Structures are given as structure tokens and as C-alpha cells.
N, C-alpha and C positions, 0 to 999 in steps of 0.2 A: 846814555842808554842806547841799546842796539838800534832802535827804530826812531831815534830823535831826528826830526826833520821830515819824516814821512807823513804825508797828508792823506787821510782816509775819509771818504764819504760813505756813510752807512745808511742804506735804504731798507735794510732787512728788519724783520720783526720776529718776535718770540725768542727762540733759543739758539739755533745754529749760527746764524750770522752775527747776532749781538755778542755771543761768546767769543767768536773769532776776533771781532773788532775790539772787544774789551781786553783781550790778551795783548793785542797790539798797543792799545792805550797804556796798559801797565808797563810796557817796555819803551815808552817815549813817543809813540805816534800821536799826532793830533787827529782826533776822531770827531767828525761832525755828524751827529745823528739827524737824519732828515725824517721828521715825524709827520705822519699823515694828518690831514685836516680832521677836525673833530677832537676825539679824545687822545690822539697821539698813539704812541707805542702801546699795544694792548696789554702788555704785562705790567703797566702802571696800575692796572685795575684787577689783576688776577692774583688770587691766593691771599695768604696771611699778610698782615701789615704790622709794622712796628715803627714807632716814631713818625707816624703819619705817612708812611711810604711803603709800597710793596717791597717785601724782602726779595722777591724774584727780580724786580726791576733794579733794585739797589745793587744786586750782585751780578748783573749783566751790563750795567750802563755807567758804572762809576768812571770818573775821569773823562767823560765825553762832553761835548758841547751839543746843545739842542737848538734846532731851528725847525719850525713847523711850516711846511709848504704843501700847497695843493697843486700837484703836478699837472692837473688839467687846466689850471689857470695860467694864461700866457705870461703874466708878470712873474709868478712864482716859478714857472718853468724856466724863465730867463735867469732867475737867481740860481736855480740848480745848475744850469749849464755854465754859468760864470764860475761857480764853485768847482764843477767838474773839470773846467779848463785848467785849473791849477792843482788838481788832485793827483796823487800817485796811484791810489787804489779806490775803486768804487765797488761796493758790495751790495747785491740785491738778492731778494728771496721771493720775488713775485712768481706766480704760476707762469709757465712758458707762454710768451706772446704778450704779456701785460706790459713789460718794459718797452717793447716796440710800439704798442698802442699809445703809451704815454710819451713817447719820444725821448726816452732816457736809456735806450738800448746801447749796446756796445758801439755800433756803427755811428750813432748820433754823438756819443761821447768822444769816440776816436776822431771824429771830424774836427773837433776843437782841441783835442789832446792826444796826438798819435802815440805818446808814450804811456798811456794809462794802462794799468793792470785792472781788468774788469772781471769780477768774480760773480757768477750767477749760481746760487744754491737753490735747488729744487728737490722735490721728492723723488722724481724719476728721470730727470735730465731734460735737456732741451730738444731731444728727438727720441724716436723709438716708440714702441707699442703703447707704453703707459704715460707718454708725455703729458697728456691733458687730464690725467687722473688726479683729483685732489686727495691729499693725504697729510696727516701728521705722523708723528713717530711710530705709534703702535701699528698703524695700518702699513707703514713701510716695513716694519719688522715682521708683520704677519705675512706679507707678500714675499719677503725675503726668506721665509721658511724658518726663522729663528724663534718666533713665538712658540711654535710647536715643540721646541727643545726645552721650554720651561714647563716640563711635565711634572706634576706633583705625584705624591704617593698613590693618589686615586686614579692615575693614568690620564688625567685631564690637563689641558694646557692652562697655565696661570698667566695673569697679567705680568708683563716684564717689570722688574723693579727699577730699572734705569732706562733713560731715553737713549738707547744705544744708537739708533739711526741719527738722531739729532747730534749726539756727541761725535760719532765717527764722521758725519758729514762736515761738522765744524772743523775738526782737526785735519781732515783731508783738504778742506778749503784753505786753512791756514798754511799748510805745507805748500800747496800750490801757489798761493800768493807770494810766499817768501821765495820760492824758486824763481817765480817770474820777476820779482824785484831784483834778485841776484843777477839774473840774465840781463835785465835792463841796464845794469851798471856797465855791462860790456858793449851792448848794442844800441842803447838808447830807445829800444822798441819795447812797447808793452805787449799785452796778449789778452786773450779771452779765455776764461776758465769756466768750464761747465762741470759743476759738481752735483752729482745725484746722491742723495742720502742712500737710496737703494744700492747703487754701485758701491758706496763706501762700506755698507754692511757686508755685501757679498765678498768684497776684497779681504775681509778679516775672517774668512772661514777655512784657511788652509789646514789648520790643526784638526778640523772635524770633518773634512770632506773625504777622508780615506775610504770609508765604506761605499760612498756613493760613486766615486770615481773608479774604485777597484772592482766593485761588483755590480754596479748599476742599481743597487737596492737602497731603499730608504732605511734610515736608522731605526733600530729598536732602542729607543732612548735609554731605558733603564739599564741596558747591557753595555752601553758605550762608556769608554774611559772617562770622558769629561762630565758625565751626567749620572754617575752612581754605579756604573758597571765595574769600576775599580774600587775595591773595598777601602783602599788607602786615600781615596779622593771622593769624600762624601760627607754627609751630615748625620750626626748621631744625637739622639735624645739622652739627656742625663736624668738622674733620679728626681731632681726638682723641676722637671718639665722644661728645662732650658735645653739649649743645643750647642754642640761644638762641631767644628769642621776639621777633618783631616785633609790636608792639602798638598801632600807629596807622595806620588805614586812610586817613587824609586824604591827598589827592594831594600836598600840600606835603611830607609826610614821604617819599613815594615819590621826589619830585624831589630832596630833600636826601640820599637814600641813593644813587640811581642816577647822579646827576651826577658825584660823585667816583669812581664805579666805571666811568665812561665809557660808560654805557648809558642816557643820557637819552631815547633813542628808545623805551625800554620804559615810559616814564611813561604813554603812551597806554593800555597794558594796565591800569594802575592806575585809569584813568578809566572803565573798562568796569564793568558790573555784576559782582558776584561770580559765580564759576562757571567754565566751560570757557574763556571768552574771556581769562581772566587766566593761563591755563596757561603761555604763553611766559615770563611774568615769574616764575612759580613755578619753572619749570625752571632759569632763570638763577640765581635766588636759591639753589636747592638746590645747584647746582654751585659757585657762588661761595662760599657759606658752608662747604662741604665742603673748600675749598682751604686753610683756615687753622685753627689751634687756637682754642679759645674765648678763651684769654688774649690771643692776637694780635688777635682781634676786639674784645676789651674795649679794647685800646690804640687800635685804629683808630677805634672809635666815640667816643672820649673828646671829640673836638671837633665831633661831628656832632649836629645837632638832629634826632634820629630817636627815635621811641618804640621802645625795645628793652630787653631785660634778659636776663641769663644765666638759664638754667633751673637753679635751685639745689635742693638738698635742704632739707627743713625744718630739719635741723640747721644747715646753712649759714646759713639765715635767722636762726636764733636766736643764731648766733655773730657776727652783724653788729652792730657797735657802735651803729648807728643805733637799734636797739631799746632800748638802755640810754639813749641820748640822749632818746628819746621816752617813757621810763619804761614801756615795754611789757615789759621784763624786769628783774626785781630779784631779790634773794635775801633769805631770812629770816635770823634770827640763827644758824641752824644750817647755812647755806649752801644750802638748798633753793631751787630756782628758783621764782619767782612770776611768772605772766603778768599784766601790768598791765591797767588798764581803758582802753578806747578813748574813753570819754566824758570830755573834758577841759574844765573850766571855768577861766577866769582868776581869778575872784574867790573861788570856793568849790570848790577842787579836791578830788578824792577823797582820802581818807586810808585807805589800805589796811591792814587788820589781817591780817597774813599767816597767822595761826594758824587752822587748821581744828579744830573741836571733836572731842574723843574721844566715843565713843558714850555718850549720856545724861550728858555732862559737867555739864550745867546742870540736870539733872532734879531733884535734891534742892533746889536753890535755888528753882526755879520752883514746885515743890510746896509748899515752905515758905511762899513768898509767897502762893500761892493758899489755903493752909490757914489763913492768918491773915485773909484778906480776902474769901473766897468767899461765895457766896449764903447768905442767911438767917441770918447770924451764926454758922453752923456751919462749921467748917473742912472742906475736902474730905476731909482725912484722917479727921475725925470721922465723915464720912458714908460711909466705906468706901474712900476713896482710899488710895493707897500713898505 
């Protein structure tokens, strides 16, 4: 596998860091999860459970090893530093300044391991105006201006359906870690990676910043191409109170839809800029789609070259056999669902270990190994480790 032989220490919690390190584990990296004293990784105790285990935890920590350490304890801190000395990657998601106070910051780790790739994921980055501001996903999205884009038919913002800041922060961090590892092969040198979820969200706005950069004005959300201003890119209610999505604003798709509906004259509306000029087409589509059930529209669309999809629940999506075909849904030996990896290689595909570790499951083994090989010929246990 692509990352076989890569050793990762994971100090991160919740979603961005654990998803990053799980994707590395899926592709062969050895990932040791450093769990805090007490109850360990918080997601062990969050949300729905199946088979005695949090579904969230199982699908972010599979294939990892677990050791529980109190980094404020000198003996446990020594264990961490011994592990850091042999790691290729260290990932943390503390608020800025916490790693330094705990003595596990980049400079401390680099002193024992100059080639380490150290990745710090935070809400707003290690410097700047918002450095010390606490935040999880929705607060980051709100400050980044993208919650306001989730405007409903009532003109009010809605809660985001996906943790976009978490996801983009995680994928940005993964990209940076892999770049640094690639460079390390040439130079032997590691690096420090400062990933802000806020920055990661802002970086993914080039397709919607046109009005802001070109005119200096804020969006009128309902008039913009991506949020309903284009009639061929929006949501429509059907006769049975279900919904469908049109998802292709190219004029060819408008023509392919409107011609069999007998309204090729409305193609001219699809050729106009998004906004009020397309209202006649939106009105026609609202009335037309409301005349049949979603099932009837699925039959009607079967032979039409139009970008469209039924609006399904997430359960419906996971019930789709296409996910099994793409290996995006599998089950472990106990029948628990496992979400697959989206990174697919032909020659060296991921090999997913579906088992998530119990708290401190590998602590004794890791301590025993370090106790036999740690600094100065004295075992860590001999120097006060546990």
C-alpha cells in the first residue's frame, strides 16, 4: 500500500484530524492514537451506538492503535516524546498555544526528530486576528460567510447539512502532509503545517466570488447561479411532496428537457444570466414538476440526457447498491456498517481494517516496546513510566 512504513502519531480529536489519519491508515500507515486521560477520544461517547460502540468513532478510528497518555504527566510525556522521535507525521488539533504549553509542539518534537512532518489543525490558524477564538464547524462556516448562503425559501439561513469546514480542513491537511512527505524523500527534512479550517473554506469559493470581486457587493442569494438563480440548477417539488434536483445549467440540458415538454421557446430564458430574467422558466418548471410524482418523473427522465437527481435521504443513499459496488459501504464481521475510502488506486488499493481500538488497547504493548528500547539504556518504566 502507498503509505506502508509511514508512522503517524495522532493527537487530534473529533473529525478533521481523525479523518485525515484514518485515510492514511486505510492506505497502510501505522497510526497511533494518543488518547487524553479520562474518557479518551470524545467521539467514543457521542451520537448513536451499534454493537456497543459509537458509529462516529468506528468510522473515524478504524485500523488505528490506541494508547492513553496524560501529557502533563512527566512519565507519559516521555513516552510521547519517545514515540515522536520515531514518527514520520504528528497531527494535533489543539487550540493554538496548547501544544507549546504541553511541551509537544513542533520545536519540541523537531529537537528529537528533525525529519518530522508536524501538522497543526485549528479553526482559524496559529496566528492572525481570530487565533484564540474557539470554534467548531458551524461557527467557522458562519464566520467564513457560507452559512448565509444556505438560504431557504423563507429567506432565512439554515443550518448546514454537512461539516464543510471540518471536511475541507481535513482534506487540506492530508494534501499538505503528503506533499511534505514527498519532499522529505528528497531532502530528509520535515516541516510544520499550519492548517486553518477557516482558510480551507475560503479557498473553495472561487466559483461563487464573482459578484463580490467584480462589483464589491454582497450576493442576492436567490438570484445567483449556484443557489437557485439559474432555473436549471435548483430544487423542485413533485406532486407527492417529494423533491428533485436539476443540476446542469448548460443550455444543451435545458434544450434536452424543454423540447420533449413542448416548451423549446423557454430555452431563451436559460440563455440569460441567472436571476429575474429566468423567472418564466422557473415558474414553468415549478408547475410542471408539481404535476407528477417523483416516481413518474424518474420514469420520464430515464431516456433524457439531463442532469437531474431525486432528492434522497442519507439513508436512501446508503441503501443504494451503487455504494456497495464502489466499496463505499461494507460490513465488519459483526455486521456493523463501515464507510469506505474514496481514494482508490488500481495497483495498491486500500486494505481497510474495520476494527476500531478500545481505549488504551495497545498501551501495554507500546509501553513494553519503549521500555526495552528507550533512551539511555534505561527503560521508560525504569525512569518512572507506567
